[in-house]
C-alpha positions in Angstrom: 0.0 0.0 0.0 1.5 3.3 -1.1 1.7 6.1 1.5 0.6 9.5 0.3 2.4 12.3 2.0 1.5 15.3 -0.3 -1.6 16.8 -1.8 -0.1 16.3 -5.3 0.5 12.5 -4.6 -3.1 12.3 -3.3 -4.5 14.0 -6.4 -2.6 11.7 -8.8 -3.7 8.6 -6.9 -7.4 9.7 -7.0 -7.3 10.4 -10.7 -6.1 6.9 -11.7 -8.5 5.0 -13.9 -10.3 2.0 -12.5 -11.1 1.0 -8.9 -8.8 1.6 -6.0 -8.9 2.2 -2.2 -7.8 5.2 -0.2 -7.4 4.6 3.5 -7.2 7.3 6.2 -5.4 5.9 9.2 -4.6 7.1 12.7 -1.4 5.6 14.1 -2.5 6.3 17.6 -6.0 4.7 17.4 -6.7 1.0 18.3 -9.9 1.0 16.1 -7.8 2.3 13.2 -5.1 -0.4 13.9 -7.8 -3.1 13.5 -9.2 -1.4 10.3 -5.6 -1.3 9.0 -5.3 -5.1 9.5 -8.6 -5.6 7.6 -7.5 -3.3 4.7 -4.0 -4.9 4.4 -5.6 -8.4 4.4 -8.1 -7.4 1.7 -5.5 -5.7 -0.5 -3.1 -8.7 -0.2 -5.9 -11.1 -1.2 -7.6 -9.0 -3.9 -4.6 -7.3 -5.4 -6.6 -4.0 -5.7 -4.5 -0.8 -5.8 -4.6 1.0 -2.5 -3.0 4.0 -0.7 -2.8 5.1 2.9 -2.8 8.6 4.4 -1.6 8.9 8.0 -4.0 11.5 9.4 -1.8 12.8 12.2 1.5 12.9 10.3 0.1 14.2 7.1 -2.8 16.3 8.3 -2.9 18.7 5.3 -3.5 15.7 3.0 -6.1 14.2 5.3 -7.9 17.6 5.4 -7.8 18.0 1.7 -9.4 14.6 1.1 -12.4 15.8 3.3 -12.6 19.0 1.3 -12.2 17.6 -2.1 -14.7 14.7 -1.6 -17.1 16.7 0.5 -17.2 13.9 3.0 -16.7 14.7 6.7 -13.4 13.5 8.1 -13.4 10.4 10.2 -10.5 8.2 11.3 -10.2 5.4 10.3 -12.0 6.0 7.0 -11.9 4.3 3.6 -13.0 5.3 0.2 -13.5 3.2 -2.9 -12.6 5.3 -5.8 -13.4 4.6 -9.5 -12.2 6.8 -12.3 -11.6 9.8 -9.9 -15.0 9.6 -8.1 -15.9 8.2 -4.7 -18.2 5.2 -5.2 -18.4 4.1 -1.5 -16.9 5.0 1.8 -17.2 3.9 5.4 -15.4 4.3 8.8 -14.5 2.8 12.1 -15.7 -0.8 12.8 -17.5 -1.0 9.5 -14.1 -1.3 7.7 -13.9 -5.1 7.3 -12.6 -7.4 4.5 -16.2 -8.5 3.9 -17.4 -4.9 3.5 -14.6 -4.1 1.2 -15.3 -7.2 -0.9 -19.0 -6.2 -1.2 -18.1 -2.6 -2.2 -15.6 -3.6 -4.8 -17.9 -6.2 -6.3 -20.8 -3.8 -6.6 
């Protein structure tokens, strides 16, 4: 999973064609740690392209995602992107391999 540390990197990732995941992760939150495990497991099994933004370390990137997508910031939070648009998103305990599988299949 690629770590995005700049707004430019984030914009380039979002604009990629096809489906990919963008995960906002807090390195200090146990809920986020569990969500991270689920996302990594899903990415490893599915091979889908994914990127991570560390919300504390890279706050400007995290804030810009909320602004650009028009979706209130939460952490952890994941977005399914397709051709530059958010197709699905969820947060906290709802970030599971099963939920990701359903979202990607839809």
